[in-house]
C-alpha positions as CSV (number, residue, x, y, z in Angstrom):
1,M,56.8,184.7,-31.6
2,S,57.0,184.9,-27.8
3,I,56.2,182.2,-25.2
4,D,53.5,183.2,-22.7
5,L,55.1,181.8,-19.5
6,S,51.9,182.5,-17.5
7,I,50.1,179.9,-19.6
8,V,52.9,177.5,-19.0
9,E,52.6,178.1,-15.3
10,Q,48.9,177.6,-15.3
11,S,49.2,174.4,-17.3
12,I,51.5,172.7,-14.9
13,G,48.9,171.8,-12.3
14,P,46.4,170.1,-14.7
15,L,49.2,168.4,-16.6
16,L,50.7,166.9,-13.4
17,K,47.2,165.7,-12.5
18,G,47.1,163.9,-15.8
19,L,50.6,162.6,-15.3
20,K,49.4,161.0,-12.1
21,V,46.7,159.0,-14.0
22,T,49.3,158.0,-16.6
23,A,51.6,156.8,-13.9
24,Q,48.8,154.8,-12.3
25,V,47.9,153.1,-15.5
26,C,51.6,152.2,-16.2
27,V,52.4,151.1,-12.6
28,L,49.5,148.7,-12.7
29,G,49.5,147.6,-16.4
30,I,53.2,147.1,-17.1
31,P,54.0,144.7,-14.2
32,L,50.8,142.8,-15.0
33,G,51.9,142.7,-18.7
34,I,55.3,141.3,-17.6
35,A,53.6,138.6,-15.7
36,I,51.4,137.7,-18.7
37,G,54.5,137.8,-21.0
38,T,56.4,135.5,-18.7
39,L,53.5,133.0,-18.7
40,A,53.2,133.3,-22.5
41,A,56.9,132.7,-23.0
42,Y,56.7,129.5,-21.0
43,L,53.7,128.4,-22.9
44,Y,55.5,129.1,-26.1
45,G,58.2,126.6,-25.1
46,S,55.7,124.0,-23.9
47,A,55.4,120.6,-25.4
48,A,51.7,121.0,-25.7
49,R,50.7,122.1,-29.2
50,L,47.6,123.9,-28.0
51,A,49.6,126.0,-25.4
52,R,52.2,126.9,-28.1
53,S,49.5,127.9,-30.6
54,A,47.7,130.1,-28.0
55,A,51.0,131.9,-27.1
56,L,51.9,132.3,-30.8
57,G,48.5,133.7,-31.6
58,Y,48.7,136.1,-28.7
59,V,52.1,137.4,-29.8
60,E,51.1,137.7,-33.4
61,I,48.1,139.9,-32.4
62,V,50.2,142.2,-30.4
63,R,52.9,142.5,-33.1
64,N,50.6,143.1,-36.0
65,V,47.6,145.1,-34.6
66,P,48.3,148.8,-33.8
67,F,47.8,149.7,-30.2
68,L,45.3,152.4,-31.1
69,I,43.1,149.8,-32.9
70,L,43.3,147.5,-29.9
71,V,42.2,150.4,-27.6
72,Y,39.3,151.3,-29.9
73,L,38.2,147.6,-30.1
74,S,38.3,147.3,-26.3
75,F,36.5,150.6,-25.6
76,F,33.7,150.1,-28.2
77,G,33.7,146.3,-28.4
78,L,33.5,145.2,-24.8
79,P,30.2,146.8,-24.1
80,K,28.7,144.9,-27.1
81,L,29.7,141.7,-25.3
82,G,28.1,142.9,-22.1
83,I,31.4,143.7,-20.4
84,M,31.3,147.2,-18.9
85,M,34.6,148.6,-17.8
86,P,35.7,152.2,-17.0
87,A,38.2,153.9,-19.2
88,F,40.9,153.4,-16.5
89,G,40.3,149.7,-16.4
90,I,40.5,149.4,-20.1
91,G,43.7,151.4,-20.1
92,V,45.3,149.1,-17.5
93,A,44.1,146.0,-19.4
94,A,45.2,147.3,-22.8
95,T,48.6,148.2,-21.4
96,A,49.0,144.8,-19.8
97,F,47.9,143.0,-23.0
98,Y,50.3,144.9,-25.2
99,T,53.2,144.8,-22.8
100,G,52.8,141.0,-22.3
101,G,53.1,140.3,-26.0
102,Y,56.4,142.2,-26.4
103,F,57.8,141.0,-23.1
104,C,57.1,137.4,-24.2
105,E,59.4,137.9,-27.2
106,I,62.0,139.7,-25.1
107,L,62.0,136.7,-22.6
108,R,62.2,134.2,-25.4
109,G,65.2,136.0,-26.8
110,A,66.9,136.0,-23.4
111,F,66.3,132.3,-23.0
112,G,67.6,131.6,-26.5
113,S,70.8,133.4,-25.6
114,L,71.7,130.9,-22.9
115,P,74.2,128.2,-23.8
116,R,72.3,124.9,-23.7
117,G,75.3,123.1,-22.3
118,Q,75.0,125.1,-19.1
119,L,71.4,123.9,-18.5
120,Q,72.3,120.3,-19.3
121,A,75.3,120.4,-17.0
122,A,73.2,121.9,-14.1
123,R,70.5,119.2,-14.5
124,S,73.2,116.5,-14.8
125,L,74.5,117.6,-11.4
126,G,71.1,116.8,-9.9
127,L,69.8,120.4,-9.5
128,S,66.1,120.7,-9.3
129,E,64.3,122.8,-12.0
130,W,63.8,125.6,-9.5
131,H,67.5,125.7,-8.6
132,V,68.4,125.6,-12.3
133,Q,66.2,128.6,-12.9
134,R,67.4,130.4,-9.7
135,Y,71.1,129.9,-10.0
136,V,71.8,129.4,-13.7
137,V,69.1,131.1,-15.7
138,L,68.0,134.1,-13.8
139,P,71.4,135.6,-13.0
140,Q,72.3,135.6,-16.8
141,I,69.0,136.6,-18.4
142,F,68.4,139.5,-16.0
143,G,71.3,141.5,-17.6
144,Y,69.8,140.8,-21.0
145,L,66.3,141.7,-19.9
146,A,67.1,145.0,-18.2
147,P,67.8,147.2,-21.2
148,A,65.0,145.6,-23.3
149,T,62.5,145.9,-20.5
150,T,63.5,149.6,-19.9
151,S,62.9,150.4,-23.6
152,L,59.5,148.5,-23.5
153,T,58.5,150.5,-20.3
154,I,59.4,153.8,-21.9
155,M,57.5,152.9,-25.1
156,M,54.4,151.9,-23.2
157,F,54.6,155.1,-21.0
158,K,54.6,157.2,-24.2
159,D,52.0,155.1,-25.9
160,S,49.6,155.7,-23.0
161,S,48.9,159.0,-24.7
162,I,46.6,157.0,-26.9
163,F,44.1,156.6,-24.0
164,S,43.1,160.2,-24.5
165,V,40.9,159.0,-27.4
166,M,38.6,157.4,-24.8
167,S,38.6,160.4,-22.6
168,L,40.8,158.9,-19.9
169,A,42.1,162.0,-18.0
170,E,45.7,161.2,-18.5
171,L,48.5,163.6,-19.5
172,T,47.7,164.0,-23.2
173,Y,43.9,164.3,-22.5
174,Q,44.6,167.1,-20.0
175,S,46.8,168.7,-22.7
176,N,44.0,168.6,-25.2
177,L,41.6,170.2,-22.8
178,L,44.1,173.0,-22.1
179,T,44.7,173.7,-25.8
180,A,41.0,173.7,-26.4
181,D,40.5,176.4,-23.7
182,T,43.6,178.5,-24.4
183,F,44.5,177.9,-28.0
184,A,48.1,178.1,-26.7
185,Y,49.4,175.1,-28.6
186,V,53.1,175.9,-28.4
187,E,53.0,176.6,-24.6
188,V,50.8,173.6,-23.6
189,L,52.1,171.0,-26.0
190,G,55.7,172.1,-25.4
191,T,55.2,171.7,-21.6
192,T,53.5,168.3,-22.2
193,A,56.4,167.1,-24.4
194,L,58.9,168.3,-21.7
195,I,57.1,166.2,-19.1
196,Y,57.1,163.1,-21.2
197,W,60.8,163.7,-22.0
198,V,61.8,164.2,-18.3
199,C,59.8,161.0,-17.2
200,S,61.4,159.0,-20.0
201,V,64.9,160.1,-19.0
202,L,64.2,159.1,-15.4
203,L,62.9,155.7,-16.5
204,D,66.1,155.3,-18.6
205,L,68.3,156.2,-15.7
206,A,66.4,153.6,-13.5
207,G,67.0,151.0,-16.2
208,Q,70.7,151.8,-16.4
209,W,70.9,151.4,-12.6
210,S,69.2,148.0,-12.8
211,E,71.5,146.9,-15.6
212,R,74.6,147.8,-13.5
213,Y,73.1,146.0,-10.5
214,A,72.5,142.9,-12.7
215,T,76.2,143.0,-13.9
216,R,77.4,143.2,-10.3
217,Y,75.1,140.4,-9.4
218,R,76.4,138.1,-12.1
219,R,80.0,138.8,-11.0
220,A,79.2,138.1,-7.3
């Protein structure tokens, strides 16, 4: 079996166009999800029972409901509630929702790894809560968060392929269109897989750099 390189060359343009949409969804959805996860983590540790219950319920939904089902429910369910959103908006919202649930657990694990004696000592010295977070908590948990957050980012980047089911013109959707037109499954899907792999490697390298930066920051 031979590979038709001309089809590979013709596929690059549409696939990169789809990659641009994938990147836009991730660039908007993942940071928003991190913000949501941070809020959920603080609510999880709140003394208010209602806040803890809301955070717990949110995390349990994310952990136990497949991402594909969540996307289907959003795409077909929101219009029944009178909420009309374009596929791109649903993609960003679903990415943020799912990222937030996992980041909440990552952040809780990071907080749990801190020695309680350090926090008590910092507060006994008269440091404000802001200074405790700034000078005691953040320098330590960032090193813990970096690898876990990198893995979460790569996972959500790859899982964005699910948005092809709602005809969002991202990378996998463009790949499906090309295979339907050319029937060149090996060439098109192989090129698509290569693009996902290259992007994932670049994200991993960025994560490794941030982890090294965090290590130097803690030592400074």
